[in-house]
KOLNUMI-401656 format. One record per atom (N, C-alpha, C): residue in one letter; x, y, z. Coordinates in steps of 0.1 Angstrom, whole numbers, plus 5000, padded with zeros to 4 digits. Layout:
<sites>
aXYZ;...
</sites>
This chain:
<sites>
m507852195124;m507252065127;m506852055142;t505652005144;t505151995158;t505551865164;a505851865177;a506151745184;a504951655186;p505151525185;p504051425187;p503351445200;v502051435200;v501251455212;v501151315219;d501451315232;d501451185240;d500051135240;k499851005239;k498550935240;k498550845252;a497450855260;a497350775272;a497550625269;d498250555277;d498450415276;d497150335275;s496250385284;s494950315284;s494150325271;a494350445264;a493650455251;a494250365240;v495650355241;v496250265231;v495850125234;v495850075246;v495449945249;v493949915245;r493150015247;r491750005243;r491649985228;d492350065220;d492250055206;d492849915201;a493949875207;a494549755203;a493749635206;l493049635218;l492149525222;l490949515212;g490449635208;g489349635199;g489649565186;v490849605180;v491249535168;v491549395170;g492249355180;g492649215183;g491449125185;v490449175192;v489249085195;v488349075183;a488149185176;a487249185164;a487849095153;v489149105151;v489749015140;v489948875145;g490348865158;g490748735163;g489548635162;l488348685164;l487148595164;l486948535150;s487448595140;s487248545126;s488048415124;g488948385133;g489748255132;g488748135133;f487648155139;f486648045139;f486148015125;a485948115116;a485548095103;a486648025095;f487948055098;f489047985091;f489047835095;g488847815108;g488947675113;g487847585106;v486647645105;v485547575099;v485747555084;t486247665077;t486447655063;t487547555060;s488647555067;s489747475065;s489447325066;v488747285077;v488347145079;v487347105069;g486447195066;g485347175056;g485847145042;n487047195039;n487647185026;n488747075025;g488846995036;g489646875034;g490846865044;l491246975050;l492346965060;l491846915073;d492746845080;d492346795093;d492546905104;v492246865116;v492346965127;v493747005130;l494646905130;l496046935132;l496647025122;q496347005109;q496847085098;q496347225099;t495047235103;t494447365104;t495047445115;c495247385126;c495847455138;c497347495135;a498047405128;a499447435125;a499547555116;l498547575106;l498547695098;l498447815106;s497547815115;s497247935123;s498447965133;l499047865138;l500147885147;l501447925140;l501747875128;l503047895122;l502948005111;v501848005103;v501648105093;v501148235099;f500048235105;f499448345112;f499348465104;t498748455092;t498348565084;t497148525077;g496048585082;g494648535077;g494448525063;a494848635055;a494548635041;a495248515034;s496548495038;s497348385031;s496748255035;q496248235047;q495648105051;q494448085043;f493548175042;f492248165034;f492648135020;a493648205014;a493948185000;a494448044998;l495247995007;l495847855006;l494647755006;v493847765016;v492747675017;v491747685006;g491447805001;g490547824990;g491147764977;a492447774975;a493047724963;a493047564963;l493347514975;l493247364976;l491847314974;a490847384980;a489447344978;a489047354964;g489547444956;g489247454942;g489947354933;g490747264939;g491447164931;g492747214926;g493247324931;g494547374927;g495747284931;n496847294924;n498047224928;n498547274941;p499047184950;p499447234963;p500647334962;l501547324952;l502647414951;l502147554946;t501147544937;t500547674932;t499847744943;a499047664951;a498347724962;a499247784972;a500347714975;a501347764985;a502047894980;a502347894966;a502948014961;a502048134961;g500748114959;g499848224960;g499748274974;a499748184984;a499648224998;a500948295002;f502048244996;f503348314999;f503448454995;f503048474982;f503048614977;f502148704984;l501048654989;l500148744997;l500848775010;g501648685016;g502348705028;g503548795027;v504048815015;v505248895013;v505049035017;r503849085017;r503549225021;r504049245036;n503949145044;n504349155058;n505849185059;a506649145049;a508049175050;a508349325048;f507449385039;f507549535037;f507049605049;y506049555056;y505549615068;y506749615079;g507449505079;g508549485089;g509649585087;l509949625074;l510949725072;l510549855078;r509349895078;r508850015084;r508750005099;l508249895104;l508049885118;l509349875126;s510349815119;s511649805126;s512249935130;q511950045122;q512450175124;q511550245135;l510250215135;l509350285144;l509450225158;l509650095159;l509650025172;l511050025178;a512050005170;a513449995175;a513549895186;l513049775184;l513149675194;l514549615196;p514849555207;p516149495209;p516349375199;r517549355195;r517749245185;r517249105190;a517349085202;a516948955207;a515448935206;v514649035206;v513249035205;v512649025191;r513449085182;r512949105168;r512548975161;p513248855162;p512748735155;p511348695160;f511048715173;f509748675178;f508648785174;a509048915174;a508149015170;a507749005156;a508748955147;a508448945133;a507248855130;h507048755139;h505848665136;h504548735138;w504548855145;w503348925147;w503149045137;v504049055128;v503949165118;v502949125107;i501749175109;i500649155100;i499849285098;d498749275090;d498049395087;d497549465099;e496949395109;e496349455120;e497349525129;t498449455132;t499449515141;t500049635135;t500249625122;t500849735114;t499949865115;a498649835113;a497749945113;a497650015126;v497649935137;v497549995150;v498850065154;t499950015150;t501250075153;t501450205146;l501050215133;l501250335125;l500350445130;a499250415137;a498350515141;a498750585154;q499850535160;q500250585173;q501250705171;p501250805180;p502150925178;p503550905183;t503750825193;t505050815200;t505550665200;r506850655202;r507450515202;r506850425213;r506650485225;r506050415236;r504650365232;a503850445226;a502550405222;a502550305211;r503550315202;r503650215191;r503950085197;r504950075206;r505249945212;r504149885219;i503349965227;i502249915234;i501149865224;g500849945214;g499849905204;g500249775197;f501549765193;f501949645186;f501849525195;t502349535207;t502349415216;t500949375220;v500149465223;v498749425228;v497949365216;t498049435204;t497349385193;t497849245189;g499149225188;g499749105184;g499448985194;l499549015207;l499248915217;l497748875217;t496948975217;t495448945217;t495048865204;l495548915193;l495148855180;l495648715179;y496948695183;y497548555182;y496748455191;v496448495203;v495848405212;v494448375207;l493648475204;l492248455200;l492148385186;w493048425177;w493048355164;w493248205165;n494248165172;n494548025173;n493447955182;l492948015192;l491847955200;l490647935192;t490148035185;t488948025177;t489147935164;t490447925159;t490747835149;t490447685153;l490947655165;l490747525171;l489247495173;l488547595178;l487047575181;l486347555167;g486747635157;g486047615144;g486347485138;a487647435139;a488047305133;a487347195140;l487147205153;l486447095161;l484947095158;g484447215155;g482947215153;g482547215138;a483547195129;a483147195115;a482147095111;d482246975117;d481346865113;d479946905118;a479746975129;a478447005134;a477847115126;i478647205121;i478147325113;i477747275099;g478447185093;g478147135080;g478747225069;d477947245058;d478447325047;d478747465050;t480047505049;t480447635052;t479847745042;a479747705030;a479147795020;a477747835023;a476947745029;a475647775032;a475547885043;w476547885052;w476547985063;w477348105059;g478048105048;g478848215044;g480148235051;l480548135059;l481748155067;l483048155059;d482948105046;d484148105038;d484448245033;a483448335034;a483748475030;a484048565042;a484048515054;a484348595066;a485748645065;g486748565062;g488148605062;g488448715052;p488048685039;p488248795029;p487548925032;a486348915038;a485549035041;a486249115052;t486849045062;t487649115072;t488849175066;f489549115057;f490749165051;f490349295043;l489249285035;l488849405027;l488449525036;a487849485048;a487449595057;a488649665063;l489749595065;l490949655069;l491749735058;l491549675046;l492349735035;l491649865029;a490349865029;a489649975022;a490050115028;p490150135041;p490450275046;p491950315042;m492750215039;m494150245036;m494350295021;l493250275013;l493350314999;l493050464998;r493950555000;r493650695001;r494050764988;t494950724981;t495350794968;t494750724956;t494850804945;t494350744932;t495150624928;t496450634930;t497350524926;t496950394933;e496750404946;e496450284955;e495050234950;r494150314948;r492850264943;r492950194929;a493750254921;a493950194907;a494550054908;v495550044917;v496149914919;v495149814924;a494349844934;a493349754939;a492349714929;l491849814921;l490849784911;l491349694900;l492649724896;l493149644885;l493449504890;a493849484902;a494149354908;a492849274909;v491749334913;v490449274914;v489949224900;v490049314890;v489649284876;v490449174870;v491749174872;v492649074867;v492348944874;g492248944887;g492048824894;g490748754891;l489648834891;l488348774888;l488248734873;g488848814864;g488748774850;g489548644847;l490548614854;l491348494851;l490948374858;l489948384868;l489448274875;l488948154866;p488148194856;p487648074848;p488648014839;v489748074836;v490648024826;v492047974832;l492348004844;l493647954850;l493347864862;p494347784865;p494147694877;p494047774890;a493447714900;a493247784913;a494547824918;g494647944923;g495848004929;g496748084920;v496648054907;v497448134897;v496848274895;p495548294894;p495048434893;p495548534903;v495848484916;v496348564926;v497748614923;l498548514917;l499948554913;l499948654902;v499048634892;v499048734881;v498548864886;a497548864895;a497048994899;a498049074907;a499149014912;a500149084919;a500849184909;l500749154896;l501449244886;l500749374885;a499549394891;a498849514891;a499649634896;a500349614907;a501149714913;a502249774904;p503149684899;p504149744890;p503649804877;t502549754873;t501949804860;t501449944862;v500649964873;v500150104876;v501250194879;l502250154887;l503450244890;l504150284877;y504350184868;y505050224856;y504250324848;a502950304847;a502050404840;a502150534846;e502150544859;e502250674866;e503550734864;g504650664863;g505950714860;g506050774846;v505450704836;v505450754822;v504650884821;r503450884828;r502651004828;r503351124834;a504051104846;a504751204852;a505851264844;r506551174837;r507651214828;r507151294817;r506051264811;r505451344800;r505051474805;r504551484817;r504151614823;r505351704824;r506451644829;r507651724831;r508251774817;e508251684807;e508751724794;e507851804786;g506551804789;g505651874781;g505952024779;p506152104789;p506452244787;p507652274779;d508752184781;d509952204773;d509752184758;r508952084755;r508652054741;r507852164734;d506852224742;d505952324736;d506652454735;r507752484743;r508352624742;r509152634730;p508952744721;p509752764709;p511252774713;q512052714704;q513552714707;q514252844702;d513652924693;d514353034686;d513953164692;r513153164703;r512853294709;r513953334718;t514353464717;t515453514726;t514853574738;a513653614739;a513053674751;a511653684749;s510953704760;s509453724760;s509153864755;p508053884748;p507654024744;p507454114755;e506954054766;e506554144778;e507754214783;s508954154782;s510154214789;s510754334781;g510454344769;g510954444761;g512354414755;d512954294759;d514254264755;d514354244740;t513254194734;t513354174720;t513454304712;q512754404716;q512954534710;q514354594712;v514854584724;v516154634726;v517254564718;k517054424717;k518054354709;k517954394694;s516754424689;s516554464675;s517254594673;a517054684683;a517654814681;a519154814681;k519754724689;k521254714690;k521754654677;d520954554671;d521454494659;d521354594647;a520454694648;a520354794638;a521454904639;g522254904650;g523254994652;g522755124658;t521655124664;t521055244671;t520955214685;s520755314693;s520555294707;s519155344711;t518555274720;t517155314724;t517255384737;p516855514738;p516955584751;p515955524761;g516455514773;g515555464783;g514655584788;p513655554796;p512755654801;p513555754810;g513255884809;g513855984817;g515356014814;t515855974802;t517156004798;t517156084785;e518156164784;e518356254772;e518856174760;p518456194748;p519056124737;p520456164735;t521356074731;t522756094729;t522956134714;h524056214712;h524456254698;h525756204695;d525956184682;d527256134678;d528256254677;a529356244684;a530356354684;a530956374670;h530956284662;h531556294648;h530556334637;a529356364641;a528356404631;a528656544627;p528356584614;p528556724610;p527756814618;e528156944618;e527457044626;e526057064622;d525757054609;d524357074605;d523456964609;e524056844613;e523156734617;e523056724632;r523856814639;r523756814654;r522456884658;
</sites>
């Protein structure tokens, strides 16, 4: 196992700033979309300050705009945000932050900070990447959310500008490179099919909850298929075979059962000491 290669602090800061600035600017789209769909400026800014997970915020606002029940919309946003808890389990080991800092750092555990942190080779680089990405993104996201909320009336219809799709598009751009295995792609595809297929028949926000079942469904199917592959050779192997023909053991066993001995190569045949003289 090779030791991790040190990465210059300036390179880590550059990568973290790039992600933080690129994603942070999309807070403007959320501010416009949120106010355009009925929330006021204070509510919109509170979501960015306290929730601070773009996909969940867009999901909540979209479900409310579609006429969904507030509890259902909140539940859908909550389940989207649950993924951050699993990110935190991994990042807590990699960052090993002091206990006093962890509650504050937990608020910055999102897709972007996780991606930047996991890309770093050493603990020092991970801490720098996490901190710079989290700080940059938090400041810019909330600032642009405020600007978008204040300018929503001037922009008008968000659908005409396509701003309501900016958040989901950013989320998909971050998610796509992470789908490396067949299982991950299958989960994503099944979730999309289920979510889109149920949109016309279920209340707003509910299709997101149902689509979450794609992960356990695919994992269960993968487990069944793996178990069948393991059991397949055992089922196909005959149970009454004593040995393979190639080894010669079958012939030896048959000879022993018949009461005779089979001479091996390079050995003289043996004679029975009790046989009559004329048979020797």
